[in-house]
Backbone bond lengths (Angstrom), bond angles and torsions (degrees), N, CA, C in turn:
res aa  C-N    CA-C-N  psi(-1)  N-CA   C-N-CA  omega(-1)  CA-C   N-CA-C  phi
1 M - - - 1.432 - - 1.524 107.80 -
2 A 1.330 115.29 130.46 1.457 119.97 179.02 1.518 109.50 -73.67
3 R 1.306 114.75 140.60 1.460 119.11 178.91 1.514 109.80 -91.15
4 T 1.309 116.87 141.75 1.453 122.61 175.96 1.516 107.51 -96.88
5 P 1.340 117.49 122.38 1.469 118.79 -179.03 1.524 111.17 -63.08
6 L 1.324 115.48 148.90 1.456 120.71 -178.69 1.528 111.28 -65.40
7 F 1.315 116.93 -37.38 1.461 121.91 177.42 1.517 108.61 -124.56
8 P 1.335 117.44 144.37 1.473 118.56 177.82 1.525 109.99 -68.64
9 R 1.311 116.22 131.58 1.465 119.62 -179.87 1.514 110.33 -75.85
10 S 1.278 114.72 -42.89 1.465 120.03 175.61 1.515 106.59 -167.02
11 G 1.284 116.63 165.73 1.449 118.41 176.52 1.508 112.76 103.13
12 N 1.301 114.55 -152.35 1.449 122.43 -170.54 1.529 111.23 -84.43
13 L 1.305 116.38 120.72 1.462 121.49 179.27 1.528 110.94 -67.19
14 A 1.317 117.97 -34.34 1.468 121.66 -179.90 1.526 110.94 -65.59
15 T 1.317 117.69 -39.07 1.472 121.08 177.89 1.517 110.51 -65.14
16 W 1.321 116.76 -41.72 1.461 121.10 178.53 1.533 110.10 -64.27
17 A 1.344 117.60 -43.05 1.463 121.58 -179.92 1.526 110.84 -63.71
18 L 1.327 117.11 -39.11 1.458 120.98 177.28 1.532 110.82 -63.63
19 A 1.332 117.08 -42.16 1.466 120.76 179.41 1.528 111.14 -63.31
20 I 1.321 117.19 -42.27 1.469 121.16 178.31 1.531 110.00 -64.05
21 T 1.323 117.62 -44.11 1.461 121.93 179.89 1.521 111.17 -61.27
22 Q 1.324 116.80 -44.76 1.470 120.49 179.57 1.517 111.20 -64.00
23 R 1.323 117.44 -38.34 1.464 120.25 179.27 1.528 111.03 -66.18
24 I 1.328 116.95 -42.55 1.463 120.19 178.99 1.522 110.30 -64.08
25 E 1.335 117.53 -43.78 1.456 120.59 178.77 1.515 111.37 -62.11
26 R 1.332 117.85 -41.75 1.464 121.60 178.89 1.519 110.96 -64.05
27 D 1.327 116.89 -46.30 1.462 120.32 -179.31 1.525 111.04 -64.73
28 Y 1.320 117.62 -41.24 1.457 120.66 179.60 1.523 110.79 -65.28
29 A 1.320 116.83 -43.03 1.465 120.47 179.58 1.516 110.79 -63.20
30 Y 1.327 117.86 -35.28 1.460 120.82 179.73 1.528 110.91 -69.04
31 L 1.325 116.96 -42.48 1.461 120.77 -175.35 1.523 113.11 -75.91
32 R 1.305 116.95 -24.97 1.452 120.70 -178.37 1.522 110.82 -72.41
33 Q 1.290 116.12 133.24 1.461 120.29 -178.80 1.521 110.32 -72.97
34 K 1.325 116.56 144.23 1.460 123.09 -178.27 1.528 109.36 -110.92
35 G 1.293 115.96 154.87 1.459 119.21 178.70 1.504 111.19 -162.56
36 G 1.316 114.85 -175.75 1.451 121.26 -179.55 1.514 110.54 -178.70
37 T 1.307 115.53 -166.59 1.454 122.70 178.96 1.514 108.61 -126.89
38 V 1.331 116.14 138.62 1.462 120.76 178.08 1.524 108.97 -129.44
39 S 1.314 115.11 135.79 1.461 122.07 174.20 1.527 106.79 -109.03
40 L 1.325 116.67 117.27 1.454 119.89 -176.59 1.523 111.21 -72.56
41 S 1.318 115.56 140.36 1.465 120.07 176.11 1.526 109.15 -85.68
42 A 1.302 117.21 171.96 1.468 122.35 -175.36 1.533 110.57 -79.79
43 T 1.321 115.75 58.35 1.466 122.28 175.45 1.520 107.97 -138.48
44 V 1.324 117.08 174.50 1.464 119.98 177.61 1.523 112.02 -90.59
45 S 1.328 117.53 -9.94 1.456 121.67 -178.62 1.524 109.40 -134.28
46 N 1.316 116.39 122.55 1.464 122.09 -177.30 1.519 110.00 -124.86
47 V 1.317 116.77 122.37 1.462 122.07 179.01 1.521 108.52 -89.70
48 V 1.329 115.97 128.28 1.460 122.45 177.66 1.518 107.62 -113.23
49 T 1.317 116.53 122.00 1.458 121.27 -179.38 1.520 109.45 -97.18
50 D 1.319 115.68 124.52 1.463 121.99 177.04 1.516 107.36 -151.33
51 I 1.303 117.00 123.59 1.460 122.45 -174.92 1.531 112.53 -62.31
52 N 1.323 118.10 -18.89 1.462 122.22 -176.57 1.527 113.64 -82.32
53 V 1.317 118.57 -6.77 1.462 121.63 -177.26 1.529 109.99 -84.73
54 V 1.321 115.47 133.32 1.470 122.73 168.93 1.522 106.96 -128.55
55 T 1.298 116.57 170.67 1.465 120.82 -174.72 1.526 112.78 -55.36
56 G 1.309 118.33 -39.43 1.464 121.13 -177.10 1.515 115.13 -88.65
57 S 1.315 118.24 4.57 1.471 121.01 -179.35 1.517 111.48 -65.82
58 R 1.316 114.83 155.02 1.463 120.51 171.17 1.520 106.96 -105.72
59 V 1.323 116.38 131.81 1.458 121.61 -178.95 1.521 108.22 -119.82
60 F 1.325 116.13 125.40 1.459 122.03 179.76 1.522 109.27 -116.15
61 L 1.320 116.38 133.54 1.464 122.07 178.79 1.526 109.87 -108.30
62 T 1.329 116.58 138.36 1.454 123.00 175.66 1.520 108.12 -128.68
63 P 1.337 118.40 122.16 1.468 119.55 -179.30 1.526 111.03 -69.50
64 I 1.331 115.70 140.91 1.468 119.36 175.84 1.523 111.84 -123.10
65 T 1.335 117.30 3.77 1.472 121.03 171.40 1.528 108.41 -128.81
66 V 1.319 116.37 160.08 1.467 121.57 179.44 1.529 110.32 -61.57
67 Q 1.327 117.51 -40.55 1.461 120.99 179.81 1.528 111.08 -63.54
68 A 1.321 116.44 -38.35 1.464 120.36 178.11 1.526 110.75 -66.46
69 A 1.325 117.35 -41.54 1.462 121.02 178.62 1.526 110.72 -62.99
70 G 1.326 116.88 -33.18 1.460 120.50 178.08 1.513 113.88 -70.06
71 M 1.344 117.79 -18.53 1.466 121.07 179.54 1.526 112.43 -77.90
72 I 1.308 118.18 -22.73 1.468 120.79 -174.11 1.526 112.29 -64.46
73 P 1.347 121.17 -49.39 1.463 118.45 179.31 1.531 113.13 -69.15
74 I 1.325 116.93 -24.27 1.468 120.52 -178.83 1.522 111.10 -74.15
75 G 1.298 116.50 -39.09 1.455 120.57 179.05 1.517 111.61 140.28
76 L 1.323 115.83 112.93 1.452 122.52 -178.79 1.520 107.16 -150.42
77 W 1.321 117.99 129.54 1.456 120.32 -179.41 1.521 110.58 -155.73
78 I 1.341 114.97 164.23 1.461 122.29 174.04 1.521 106.02 -89.99
79 S 1.324 117.05 110.70 1.466 119.75 -173.85 1.524 113.43 -87.70
80 S 1.322 118.25 -23.73 1.475 119.13 176.17 1.520 110.07 -158.00
81 K 1.335 114.30 152.84 1.463 122.47 175.56 1.516 107.13 -136.04
82 V 1.306 116.36 124.14 1.462 122.21 174.65 1.518 107.23 -133.47
83 Q 1.306 115.94 174.09 1.462 120.81 -179.05 1.530 110.74 -55.79
84 G 1.321 116.81 114.07 1.451 121.63 174.37 1.518 117.03 89.92
85 Q 1.334 118.46 -0.85 1.463 118.25 178.90 1.526 111.66 -162.45
86 F 1.335 115.18 158.54 1.456 121.81 171.39 1.515 108.21 -138.06
87 V 1.335 115.75 160.37 1.459 121.30 -176.69 1.523 109.03 -117.65
88 V 1.341 115.82 125.80 1.462 122.60 174.45 1.519 106.71 -97.74
89 T 1.339 116.10 121.60 1.464 121.39 -179.26 1.527 109.17 -114.92
90 T 1.319 115.45 140.63 1.460 121.24 177.95 1.525 108.99 -123.53
91 S 1.324 116.12 152.89 1.468 119.09 179.71 1.523 111.65 -76.44
92 L 1.329 117.99 -22.44 1.462 123.28 175.80 1.522 108.56 -124.49
93 V 1.317 116.96 163.32 1.457 120.71 176.87 1.526 109.43 -65.69
94 A 1.323 116.34 128.32 1.465 120.89 -179.19 1.519 110.53 -76.65
95 S 1.332 115.82 147.50 1.470 119.17 174.10 1.525 108.14 -78.33
96 L 1.307 116.20 162.15 1.459 120.35 -175.90 1.522 113.65 -68.57
97 S 1.307 117.67 -15.04 1.463 119.76 -178.33 1.527 112.67 -100.48
98 C 1.326 117.68 21.14 1.469 121.40 175.62 1.524 108.28 -84.88
99 V 1.320 115.71 105.71 1.458 120.52 -177.41 1.527 108.95 -120.71
100 F 1.326 115.90 132.31 1.458 122.87 -178.93 1.524 109.81 -127.04
101 D 1.326 116.14 147.08 1.455 121.65 163.46 1.517 105.87 -90.55
102 Y 1.322 117.12 145.76 1.460 119.36 175.50 1.512 110.18 -129.13
103 L 1.320 115.06 151.77 1.448 123.25 179.77 1.522 107.19 -126.82
104 I 1.316 116.22 130.37 1.461 121.77 178.83 1.525 108.04 -110.90
105 I 1.322 115.50 123.96 1.464 121.17 176.09 1.523 107.02 -111.53
106 P 1.345 117.26 125.62 1.463 119.20 -177.70 1.523 111.11 -68.14
107 P 1.335 117.16 156.62 1.462 119.78 178.37 1.530 110.70 -63.99
108 Q 1.313 116.13 150.43 1.472 120.68 -177.00 1.515 112.22 -71.05
109 D 1.307 117.82 -29.89 1.462 119.87 -173.58 1.517 114.00 -88.06
110 A 1.323 118.76 -3.10 1.471 120.45 -177.44 1.506 111.86 -82.73
């Protein structure tokens, strides 16, 4: 990653200001936690697509319906995480009204 100097050495001040602004926006977007809502389909394996997921991400699920809360003691887990998606697996077929909020935390070393 190219470093943006703290002060412009010479040249266009507007170009330097744009570079600093873009770097701050990129860093802020990376540090900010991402999330969404997923409604499980009537299968045991549900793929959730989210551009913020990478292999080392942590994904947390929170039930927001009674049916979703009932899935937790039965068996519910994140079975895989790859670039751009994660898979929610259940031990039984989920009902159509199982809705979860999810939170994605980026890996610390990225």
